[in-house]
PAFISE-92104 format. One line per field, with one value per residue (C-alpha): x, y, z; chain; residue in three letters. Coordinates in Angstrom, 3 decimals. Layout:
% residues N
X = X, ...
Y = Y, ...
Z = Z, ...
dotor = A, ...
nuke = Ala, ...
***
This chain:
% residues 173
X = -129.972, -132.740, -133.736, -135.253, -132.111, -129.881, -131.860, -131.790, -128.027, -127.465, -129.494, -127.608, -124.273, -125.072, -127.855, -125.521, -123.411, -124.596, -125.683, -124.066, -124.466, -122.170, -120.416, -121.722, -120.027, -117.947, -119.294, -117.484, -116.637, -114.940, -112.634, -111.730, -109.708, -106.078, -104.483, -101.572, -99.334, -97.921, -95.313, -94.472, -92.088, -93.749, -92.759, -95.828, -95.141, -97.005, -97.496, -100.764, -101.929, -104.811, -106.863, -109.241, -112.373, -114.866, -118.390, -121.543, -121.804, -124.886, -126.362, -126.553, -129.605, -127.084, -125.677, -127.605, -126.444, -122.849, -123.247, -124.594, -121.702, -119.198, -120.846, -120.741, -117.074, -116.298, -118.194, -116.212, -118.063, -116.726, -113.724, -111.630, -111.773, -111.147, -107.549, -107.022, -107.905, -106.144, -102.937, -102.523, -103.188, -103.126, -106.308, -108.491, -111.669, -113.438, -114.539, -115.553, -115.794, -118.802, -119.243, -122.077, -120.544, -118.522, -117.538, -113.985, -114.234, -111.106, -110.031, -107.346, -105.108, -102.331, -99.258, -96.167, -93.502, -90.884, -93.110, -94.200, -97.815, -97.913, -99.423, -102.129, -103.062, -103.424, -105.500, -107.808, -108.324, -109.156, -111.673, -113.436, -113.385, -114.954, -117.674, -118.443, -118.425, -120.367, -122.459, -122.339, -123.462, -127.212, -126.963, -124.392, -126.508, -129.549, -127.472, -126.080, -129.549, -130.739, -127.625, -128.148, -131.822, -130.868, -128.172, -130.698, -133.171, -130.520, -129.421, -132.978, -132.897, -129.469, -128.533, -125.161, -126.791, -129.353, -126.648, -124.529, -127.446, -128.393, -124.819, -124.404, -127.661, -126.577, -123.071, -124.119, -127.478
Y = -182.392, -179.811, -179.317, -175.867, -174.692, -176.148, -174.323, -171.091, -171.345, -172.173, -169.133, -166.920, -168.058, -168.160, -165.646, -162.641, -163.971, -162.119, -164.207, -163.737, -165.070, -167.796, -167.559, -169.712, -173.096, -173.517, -176.006, -179.311, -180.907, -184.279, -185.263, -188.731, -190.841, -191.599, -194.762, -193.876, -195.945, -194.337, -196.000, -194.475, -195.498, -196.122, -196.716, -198.861, -202.459, -203.543, -202.319, -201.232, -201.917, -199.670, -199.541, -196.584, -196.153, -193.372, -194.260, -192.101, -189.247, -188.567, -186.237, -189.142, -191.361, -194.242, -193.413, -196.185, -198.762, -197.611, -197.971, -201.494, -202.375, -200.974, -203.018, -206.179, -205.661, -204.943, -207.934, -210.432, -213.078, -211.588, -212.380, -209.382, -210.392, -213.993, -212.921, -212.962, -216.592, -217.607, -216.161, -213.570, -210.499, -209.520, -207.478, -206.778, -204.840, -202.085, -198.696, -195.302, -191.608, -189.863, -186.325, -184.838, -185.372, -188.539, -191.176, -192.435, -196.173, -198.095, -201.667, -201.983, -204.877, -205.039, -207.188, -207.998, -205.324, -205.666, -207.714, -206.514, -205.292, -205.360, -208.876, -207.834, -204.864, -207.129, -209.616, -206.905, -205.497, -209.007, -209.572, -206.278, -206.815, -210.265, -208.760, -206.125, -208.668, -211.468, -209.474, -209.455, -212.522, -212.193, -213.104, -210.368, -207.812, -208.659, -208.573, -205.179, -203.759, -204.979, -203.522, -200.100, -200.048, -201.068, -198.366, -195.731, -196.892, -196.927, -193.431, -192.154, -193.482, -192.178, -188.718, -188.926, -190.416, -187.609, -185.010, -186.525, -186.624, -183.026, -181.727, -183.562, -182.058, -178.565, -178.940, -180.377, -178.805
Z = 87.607, 87.532, 83.847, 84.411, 86.205, 83.465, 80.750, 82.739, 83.254, 79.585, 78.507, 80.975, 79.556, 75.852, 75.092, 75.426, 72.545, 69.440, 66.496, 63.133, 59.649, 58.496, 55.166, 52.348, 52.147, 49.029, 46.534, 46.237, 42.942, 43.128, 40.324, 39.176, 41.579, 40.830, 42.158, 44.415, 46.642, 49.766, 51.969, 55.333, 58.065, 61.411, 64.985, 65.573, 66.589, 63.418, 59.870, 58.278, 54.751, 53.683, 50.497, 50.209, 48.100, 47.477, 48.582, 48.430, 50.931, 53.021, 50.414, 47.965, 47.528, 47.487, 50.942, 52.740, 50.189, 50.714, 54.481, 54.086, 51.777, 54.302, 57.076, 54.950, 54.101, 57.758, 59.133, 61.159, 59.142, 55.897, 53.759, 54.847, 58.491, 57.341, 56.719, 60.504, 61.316, 58.089, 59.572, 56.796, 58.990, 62.654, 62.127, 59.109, 58.542, 56.672, 57.911, 56.615, 57.360, 55.858, 54.609, 52.561, 49.115, 49.693, 52.199, 52.343, 52.798, 53.596, 54.031, 56.671, 57.619, 60.203, 59.665, 61.776, 62.061, 59.353, 57.032, 53.591, 53.383, 49.572, 49.367, 51.851, 49.693, 46.660, 48.667, 50.038, 46.532, 45.263, 48.081, 47.413, 43.630, 44.114, 46.318, 43.693, 40.866, 42.567, 45.016, 48.782, 50.756, 51.378, 55.067, 55.662, 53.791, 55.924, 59.114, 58.104, 57.461, 60.869, 62.486, 60.849, 61.955, 65.501, 65.641, 64.540, 67.195, 69.916, 68.883, 69.430, 73.002, 73.918, 75.106, 73.380, 70.275, 70.092, 70.693, 67.931, 65.485, 66.305, 65.975, 62.670, 61.391, 62.429, 61.051, 57.709, 56.922
dotor = A, A, A, A, A, A, A, A, A, A, A, A, A, A, A, A, A, A, A, A, A, A, A, A, A, A, A, A, A, A, A, A, A, A, A, A, A, A, A, A, A, A, A, A, A, A, A, A, A, A, A, A, A, A, A, A, A, A, A, A, A, A, A, A, A, A, A, A, A, A, A, A, A, A, A, A, A, A, A, A, A, A, A, A, A, A, A, A, A, A, A, A, A, A, A, A, A, A, A, A, A, A, A, A, A, A, A, A, A, A, A, A, A, A, A, A, A, A, A, A, A, A, A, A, A, A, A, A, A, A, A, A, A, A, A, A, A, A, A, A, A, A, A, A, A, A, A, A, A, A, A, A, A, A, A, A, A, A, A, A, A, A, A, A, A, A, A, A, A, A, A, A, A
nuke = Met, Asp, Pro, Ala, Lys, Ala, Ile, Ser, Glu, Thr, Lys, Arg, Leu, Phe, Glu, Pro, Ile, Pro, Ser, Arg, Ser, Leu, Ser, Gln, Arg, Pro, Ser, Thr, Ser, Leu, Gly, Pro, Leu, Lys, Ala, Thr, Thr, Ile, Lys, Leu, Asp, Thr, Asp, Leu, Pro, Tyr, Gly, Leu, Ala, Val, Val, Ala, Tyr, Arg, Leu, Pro, Gly, Tyr, Asp, Ser, Pro, Asp, Phe, Ala, Ala, Gly, Gln, Val, Leu, Ala, Asp, Val, Leu, Gly, Ser, Gln, Arg, Gly, Asp, Leu, Tyr, Gly, Leu, Val, Pro, Ala, Gly, Lys, Ala, Leu, Tyr, Ala, Gly, Phe, Ser, Gly, Glu, Ser, Leu, Pro, Val, Ala, Thr, Ile, Gly, Tyr, Ala, Leu, Ala, Ala, Phe, Pro, Gln, Gly, Ala, Asp, Gly, Thr, Pro, Leu, Ile, Ala, Thr, Met, Lys, Asp, Ile, Ile, Ala, Ala, Cys, Leu, Lys, Asn, Gly, Ala, Pro, Glu, Asp, Leu, Val, Glu, Ala, Ser, Lys, Arg, His, Glu, Ile, Ala, Asp, Ala, Glu, Phe, Glu, Lys, Asn, Ser, Ile, Ser, Gly, Leu, Ala, Asn, Ala, Arg, Ser, Gln, Ala, Leu, Ala, Val, Asp
***
């Protein structure tokens, strides 16, 4: 690839498009959470039990702490994943989707088709409550911090990582 030619071609294609002002983003005000249970039929060969939580969004000074907590809860050395080798779940973990004001964090466990996921939901809630009450295991916290730093470093050395970071910055800021 010839970088000068790529830039020239990009300018030729996109410079004629007139710029315009974007409308102001509406402000977001989050209300209190309300516990809700949703049961849906599925044609998947397994059922899913999900418990969702609100974590800090990237505009929050607590965002990094929320990311570390999500990593700890999602670790294959953690108690949620321990449901799998214990035979209580086909899969278990924790993940999240971040936005400026909030991150939706969710514990997820898969169970055999036709089984009842209600006990898994109770177990996942107990695991997370115990982590919040007693604190996260120190070794998992340190591993999560190292993982987050490594991911940030890898992103700086990756074309797709840089593109993702740039698009996120443009979309959010």
